[in-house]
matplotlib code that plots the C-alpha trace (Angstrom):
import matplotlib.pyplot as plt

x = [85.3, 82.3, 83.4, 83.9, 87.1, 85.5, 83.8, 80.4, 77.5, 78.1, 78.1, 65.4, 62.4, 61.2, 57.7, 58.0, 55.0, 54.1, 57.5, 57.1, 57.6, 60.9, 60.9, 59.0, 55.5, 54.1, 56.8, 54.8, 52.3, 53.3, 52.4, 55.2, 58.2, 61.0, 63.5, 62.1, 62.7, 65.4, 67.3, 68.9, 67.7, 64.2, 64.8, 66.4, 63.5, 60.9, 62.3, 62.6, 59.2, 60.5, 61.8, 58.8, 56.7, 59.0, 58.7, 54.8, 54.6, 57.1, 55.0, 51.9, 53.8, 55.2, 51.9, 50.6, 53.6, 53.1, 49.4, 50.1, 52.8, 50.2, 51.8, 55.3, 54.7, 57.4, 60.2, 58.9, 59.0, 62.6, 63.8, 62.5, 64.2, 67.5, 66.8, 66.2, 69.3, 71.4, 70.1, 70.7, 74.3, 75.2, 73.2, 73.1, 76.5, 78.1, 79.8, 77.4, 79.0, 78.0, 74.4, 74.4, 76.1, 73.5, 70.6, 72.0, 72.5, 68.7, 67.6, 69.3, 68.2, 64.5, 63.5, 65.1, 63.5, 60.1, 60.8, 61.9, 58.6, 56.3, 57.8, 57.4, 53.8, 53.1, 54.5, 55.1, 56.4, 59.0, 62.5, 65.2, 67.3, 64.2, 63.0, 66.5, 66.6, 62.9, 63.7, 67.0, 64.8, 61.9, 63.7, 63.7, 65.5, 63.9, 64.4, 62.5, 65.9, 67.7, 69.2, 73.0, 75.6, 76.6, 74.5, 75.6, 75.0, 71.8, 70.5, 72.0, 69.9, 66.8, 67.2, 67.8, 71.7, 72.7, 76.5, 78.5, 80.6, 84.1, 86.0, 89.5, 91.7, 92.1, 94.5, 91.3, 90.4, 94.0, 93.9, 90.3, 91.6, 94.0, 97.4, 97.2, 94.1, 96.2, 99.4, 98.3, 101.1, 98.4, 99.1, 95.8, 93.6, 90.3, 87.5, 84.0, 81.6, 78.7, 75.7, 76.5, 78.7, 81.2, 84.0, 85.9, 89.5, 90.1, 93.3, 94.1, 97.0, 99.8, 97.8, 95.3, 92.6, 92.7, 91.2, 91.8, 90.1, 89.6, 86.2, 86.0, 83.5, 83.1, 82.5, 80.1, 82.9, 83.4, 86.8, 87.5, 88.5, 90.3, 89.5, 86.5, 87.1, 87.1, 83.5, 84.0, 86.7, 89.1, 91.8, 95.3, 96.7, 93.6, 93.6, 92.3, 89.3, 90.6, 89.4, 85.9, 85.6, 84.4, 83.4, 81.4, 79.7, 76.4, 72.9, 70.2, 66.8, 65.9, 68.3, 70.8, 74.6, 76.0, 79.2, 78.6, 80.6, 80.4, 81.8, 81.0, 82.4, 84.6, 86.0, 86.7, 83.5, 82.7, 79.8, 78.2, 75.7, 77.1, 76.7, 77.5, 76.9, 76.7, 77.2, 75.5, 76.4, 75.0, 77.1, 76.0, 78.5, 81.5, 80.3, 79.1, 75.5, 74.3, 75.2, 73.1, 74.3, 72.5, 73.3, 72.3, 72.5, 72.0, 71.7, 73.6, 73.9, 76.4, 75.0, 76.8, 77.6, 79.2, 81.1, 81.2, 81.4, 82.7, 82.3, 79.7, 76.1, 76.2, 79.6, 78.6, 75.4, 77.0, 79.7, 77.2, 75.2, 78.4, 80.3, 78.0, 78.2, 82.0, 82.3, 80.1, 82.1, 85.4, 84.0, 82.9, 86.4, 89.2, 90.9, 88.7, 88.0, 91.6, 94.2, 94.2, 97.8, 100.3, 102.2, 100.0, 96.8, 94.9, 95.0, 92.7, 89.5, 88.4, 85.6, 82.9, 83.8, 87.3, 90.6, 94.3, 95.9, 99.3, 100.5, 103.0, 101.8, 102.0, 101.5, 98.1, 96.9, 97.8, 94.9, 91.5, 91.3, 90.1, 87.0, 85.9, 82.8, 83.8, 86.7, 86.9, 87.3, 88.8, 92.2, 92.4, 95.0, 93.7, 95.3, 98.6, 97.4, 94.4, 95.7, 94.7, 92.2, 90.8, 87.1, 85.7, 83.1, 80.6, 82.9, 86.0, 88.8, 89.2, 91.7, 90.1, 91.2, 88.8, 89.7, 88.4, 89.0, 89.9, 88.1, 89.5, 92.4, 90.0, 88.5, 85.7, 83.8, 85.0, 86.5, 86.5, 88.5, 88.5, 90.9, 91.1, 94.2, 94.8, 98.0, 100.8, 98.7, 96.0, 92.8, 90.5, 87.0, 85.1, 85.6, 83.0, 82.6, 80.5, 78.9, 77.9, 74.6, 72.0, 68.9, 65.8, 64.9, 67.8, 67.8, 68.4, 69.1, 69.6, 71.3, 72.2, 74.6, 74.1, 77.4, 80.7, 82.7]
y = [-109.7, -111.3, -113.9, -117.2, -117.2, -117.4, -120.7, -121.3, -120.5, -117.1, -117.2, -114.4, -112.8, -115.4, -116.1, -116.8, -115.1, -117.7, -118.7, -120.4, -118.5, -120.3, -123.2, -125.7, -124.4, -128.1, -129.3, -128.0, -130.8, -133.4, -136.1, -135.0, -137.3, -135.0, -137.3, -137.1, -133.4, -132.3, -129.4, -130.0, -126.8, -127.9, -131.3, -129.7, -127.3, -130.0, -132.2, -129.5, -128.4, -124.7, -124.3, -125.5, -123.1, -120.3, -121.4, -121.5, -117.9, -116.9, -118.2, -116.3, -113.1, -113.4, -113.8, -110.8, -108.7, -109.7, -108.8, -105.5, -104.6, -104.4, -103.2, -103.7, -107.4, -108.3, -106.6, -108.6, -111.8, -111.2, -110.4, -113.7, -115.6, -113.9, -114.7, -118.3, -118.6, -117.0, -119.0, -122.3, -121.3, -120.2, -122.7, -125.8, -125.7, -127.3, -130.6, -133.5, -133.8, -130.1, -130.5, -128.8, -125.8, -126.0, -125.9, -123.1, -121.1, -121.8, -121.2, -117.6, -116.7, -117.8, -115.5, -112.6, -113.1, -113.5, -110.0, -108.5, -109.8, -108.4, -105.1, -105.1, -106.4, -103.7, -100.6, -101.7, -98.4, -97.9, -96.9, -99.5, -97.9, -97.4, -101.0, -102.3, -100.5, -101.5, -105.0, -104.9, -103.2, -105.8, -109.1, -111.7, -115.1, -118.5, -118.0, -114.6, -112.6, -110.4, -112.0, -112.8, -111.8, -108.5, -106.2, -107.2, -110.9, -109.9, -108.3, -111.1, -113.5, -111.1, -111.1, -107.4, -107.8, -110.3, -110.8, -111.5, -114.6, -114.1, -115.7, -116.7, -114.0, -115.7, -114.8, -113.9, -111.6, -110.0, -109.4, -107.6, -105.3, -102.3, -103.6, -101.3, -103.3, -106.3, -105.1, -105.3, -106.8, -109.1, -113.0, -113.8, -111.8, -112.5, -110.8, -110.0, -109.2, -107.3, -105.7, -106.8, -103.9, -103.4, -105.6, -105.4, -106.7, -107.8, -108.9, -110.3, -108.4, -110.1, -110.6, -112.8, -111.1, -107.7, -107.1, -104.2, -103.7, -101.5, -101.1, -101.0, -100.2, -102.5, -101.3, -102.8, -105.1, -106.4, -104.6, -102.7, -99.2, -97.1, -97.7, -95.5, -93.4, -95.3, -96.0, -94.3, -92.3, -94.4, -93.2, -92.9, -95.6, -98.1, -98.3, -102.0, -103.7, -105.7, -107.4, -106.1, -104.3, -106.0, -105.0, -106.9, -106.3, -107.6, -106.2, -104.5, -105.6, -103.5, -105.3, -102.4, -102.7, -101.9, -101.9, -102.5, -102.3, -103.3, -102.2, -104.6, -102.3, -103.5, -107.0, -107.5, -108.5, -105.2, -104.7, -101.9, -101.5, -103.0, -100.4, -101.9, -100.1, -101.1, -98.5, -99.4, -97.5, -97.9, -97.3, -96.1, -96.4, -94.3, -93.0, -93.8, -92.8, -91.6, -94.0, -94.7, -95.6, -97.9, -98.1, -100.6, -100.6, -103.5, -104.0, -107.1, -109.5, -112.5, -116.0, -119.3, -121.1, -124.4, -126.4, -129.1, -129.4, -132.6, -131.6, -132.3, -131.0, -128.1, -126.8, -127.1, -125.2, -122.6, -122.2, -121.8, -119.2, -117.1, -117.4, -115.1, -112.5, -112.7, -112.3, -109.4, -107.7, -108.5, -107.0, -103.7, -103.3, -100.8, -103.9, -105.3, -101.9, -100.8, -101.6, -104.9, -105.7, -104.6, -102.6, -100.0, -102.2, -101.7, -104.2, -107.2, -106.4, -107.9, -110.3, -111.2, -114.3, -114.6, -114.2, -114.1, -117.4, -117.5, -120.7, -121.7, -120.9, -124.2, -125.0, -126.2, -122.6, -121.5, -123.2, -124.0, -127.5, -130.5, -131.9, -135.2, -134.9, -131.4, -129.6, -125.9, -125.4, -122.0, -121.1, -122.4, -119.9, -117.4, -113.9, -113.8, -110.8, -112.9, -114.1, -117.5, -117.0, -119.0, -119.7, -121.5, -123.7, -125.6, -128.6, -127.0, -124.5, -124.3, -122.4, -120.4, -118.6, -116.1, -114.1, -113.6, -116.2, -116.5, -118.0, -117.9, -115.5, -113.1, -112.4, -114.7, -115.3, -115.4, -118.7, -120.1, -122.8, -124.5, -126.8, -128.9, -129.4, -133.2, -133.6, -132.2, -132.4, -130.2, -131.8, -130.2, -129.6, -127.4, -125.5, -123.0, -120.3, -117.4, -115.6, -111.7, -112.0, -109.5, -109.0, -106.6, -104.7, -102.9, -99.0, -98.5, -95.2, -94.2, -91.5, -90.8, -88.5, -87.2, -87.3, -89.1, -90.2]
z = [-73.6, -74.4, -77.0, -77.9, -76.2, -72.8, -71.9, -73.6, -71.3, -70.7, -76.3, -89.7, -90.3, -93.3, -92.9, -89.0, -88.2, -85.4, -84.3, -80.8, -77.9, -76.8, -79.3, -77.3, -76.3, -76.7, -74.2, -71.4, -71.8, -69.1, -71.7, -73.8, -74.2, -73.6, -75.0, -78.5, -78.5, -81.0, -79.4, -76.2, -74.7, -75.5, -73.8, -70.7, -70.4, -70.9, -68.2, -65.4, -64.0, -63.0, -66.5, -68.1, -66.1, -67.1, -70.8, -70.5, -69.3, -72.0, -74.5, -73.1, -73.0, -76.3, -77.8, -75.8, -76.9, -80.8, -80.5, -78.8, -81.2, -83.9, -87.4, -85.5, -84.9, -87.2, -84.9, -81.7, -84.0, -85.1, -81.7, -80.2, -83.3, -82.2, -78.7, -79.4, -81.7, -78.8, -76.0, -77.9, -79.0, -75.1, -73.3, -75.6, -77.2, -74.1, -73.8, -72.9, -69.5, -68.7, -68.4, -64.9, -66.6, -69.4, -66.9, -64.7, -68.1, -69.0, -65.2, -65.7, -69.2, -69.0, -66.1, -67.9, -71.0, -69.2, -67.8, -71.1, -72.7, -69.8, -70.2, -74.0, -73.6, -71.1, -73.1, -76.9, -77.9, -75.3, -76.6, -76.3, -73.5, -71.4, -72.0, -71.1, -67.7, -66.8, -67.6, -65.3, -62.5, -62.9, -63.5, -60.9, -60.7, -60.2, -56.4, -56.5, -55.8, -58.3, -61.2, -61.0, -63.4, -65.0, -66.7, -70.3, -69.3, -68.1, -71.2, -73.5, -71.4, -71.9, -75.7, -75.6, -76.6, -79.1, -79.0, -82.1, -82.3, -83.1, -85.7, -86.5, -88.1, -91.2, -94.1, -95.8, -93.3, -93.2, -97.0, -96.4, -93.5, -93.4, -92.4, -89.1, -88.0, -87.6, -86.3, -82.8, -80.3, -78.7, -78.2, -79.7, -82.4, -83.6, -85.7, -84.7, -87.7, -86.2, -87.7, -91.5, -92.2, -89.4, -88.0, -84.8, -84.6, -81.0, -79.3, -76.0, -74.2, -72.4, -69.3, -71.1, -69.4, -71.0, -74.2, -76.9, -80.2, -83.4, -85.1, -89.0, -91.4, -94.4, -97.8, -100.5, -101.6, -97.8, -97.5, -94.1, -94.1, -91.6, -87.9, -86.5, -83.4, -80.2, -79.2, -75.7, -74.0, -72.0, -69.5, -71.0, -68.8, -69.4, -73.2, -72.9, -71.0, -67.9, -65.1, -63.9, -67.2, -70.5, -74.0, -77.0, -80.3, -81.6, -82.1, -79.7, -79.3, -82.4, -84.6, -84.8, -84.6, -81.5, -79.1, -75.3, -72.4, -68.9, -65.4, -62.6, -60.1, -57.2, -57.5, -53.8, -51.6, -49.5, -47.3, -49.4, -52.2, -55.5, -58.4, -62.0, -65.1, -69.0, -71.8, -75.4, -78.2, -82.0, -84.7, -88.3, -91.0, -90.3, -86.9, -83.6, -82.5, -79.1, -76.1, -73.3, -69.8, -67.5, -63.8, -61.2, -57.4, -55.7, -51.9, -50.6, -47.8, -47.0, -46.9, -46.5, -49.9, -50.7, -48.2, -45.5, -41.8, -40.3, -36.5, -34.2, -34.9, -32.2, -33.7, -37.2, -36.4, -34.6, -37.2, -40.1, -38.2, -37.3, -40.5, -42.8, -39.7, -39.8, -43.5, -43.3, -40.7, -42.4, -45.6, -44.0, -42.5, -43.9, -44.3, -47.0, -48.5, -48.6, -51.1, -52.8, -51.9, -49.2, -48.0, -46.2, -45.9, -42.5, -39.9, -39.9, -37.7, -34.6, -35.3, -32.9, -30.7, -32.3, -30.6, -31.9, -32.6, -30.7, -31.8, -34.6, -38.2, -40.0, -43.9, -43.4, -42.7, -46.3, -48.1, -47.3, -45.9, -47.9, -45.8, -46.9, -49.1, -50.4, -52.4, -53.1, -56.9, -57.1, -55.9, -52.6, -50.9, -48.2, -48.5, -47.0, -44.3, -43.1, -39.6, -38.2, -35.4, -32.5, -31.8, -28.6, -30.5, -28.4, -29.3, -28.1, -29.5, -33.3, -35.3, -38.2, -41.2, -43.3, -46.3, -49.9, -52.1, -55.8, -59.0, -62.4, -61.2, -59.8, -56.5, -55.6, -52.6, -49.1, -48.0, -44.3, -42.9, -39.5, -38.0, -34.8, -32.7, -31.9, -30.2, -32.6, -35.6, -37.3, -38.3, -40.9, -39.3, -41.9, -45.2, -46.8, -49.3, -48.0, -50.9, -51.1, -52.7, -54.2, -52.2, -52.9, -55.9, -57.5, -58.2, -61.8, -63.5, -67.2, -68.9, -72.6, -74.7, -78.1, -79.7, -80.2, -77.2]

ax = plt.figure().add_subplot(projection="3d")
ax.plot(x, y, z, "-o")
ax.set_aspect("equal")
plt.show()
């Protein structure tokens, strides 16, 4: 659920005719003292040359979009105001010690906003869903590659979706809502007012990673009536949104109240294109409007991520060259694309240059090794079925283990560990993550239905 219960980093029109494009148009001047700027996000953009360049381009495209909009300029201005407020809430309201996370948040959001404004300026009258799809297809990160994150996160960063923050389910809210709205068995409940006349009542299920909800229409006195029909059809055995699925409430770029749901696709790294989709459905009083479904297909590659090698230079160079190849081969195998858990999982595949390990299995093989200078921040356990392997490196034989890792109790990047035998002990030699990254331009399609789910 895109909500305030998750860590921050992922959370009007009143005479604002010339609102600055991103709040600090003046900060692009190198003479500006960044420390004097009031907002934290402004200071961080001002102090970073790459972000400052994005800011300058956003300012130019915003002015162009306002000009091209003509009589509809007010809508562009209001959208920019919503984006600014969301940017500051999600990227700025972090603890002072989280400066790196704040910079990462801004580095992801600004290129997305630039893409959204470029699409808006080029085609001012484009319907919302077509504009959203074009923005997702055109957006590039600061490194020139496709943006990271799920599609709903990208649309939030681009300013085309504005998530509504959750509120505590107070007694005042309980009095305003029908009893059945607050009888869910979830271990944590909250309310999400969105669109002025609607509220969603959310509940975390026992797994604390699955969210269910009901949506209610607020009458003129602000009291909630019976629940609306579900915004989309769900399998009978999956009434809640779990794992690679999420759902949220807020406004779209036009200001309309909307429900949006995200399906991230497979959670395990697999060597095939990544398909992910987002569904967006507006709500009108006691009924749902037509939904649009946007799907993006990304080509992927495996690249070495964080880690550390403490071996000789030749061994480290060979390891960093081979690791992405091993990860790609493992991800393409039936072992990786099969069932998530035994029994019945296919055998671990043969990998180039690696032979089965025939020595004793020791406790050190259970978790990614701690190499001086780097520690894996996820759950360090290798998958149980991933066997130890022997690699004859330039510096001598090493024992390796490679499998998907875990981040936040969900499958994350591949993790690789390497050990050297010295007498009767194992000495950690290297530990790395190997990330599956998006490459090239995504193929984006859009479809629309015309009725209730």
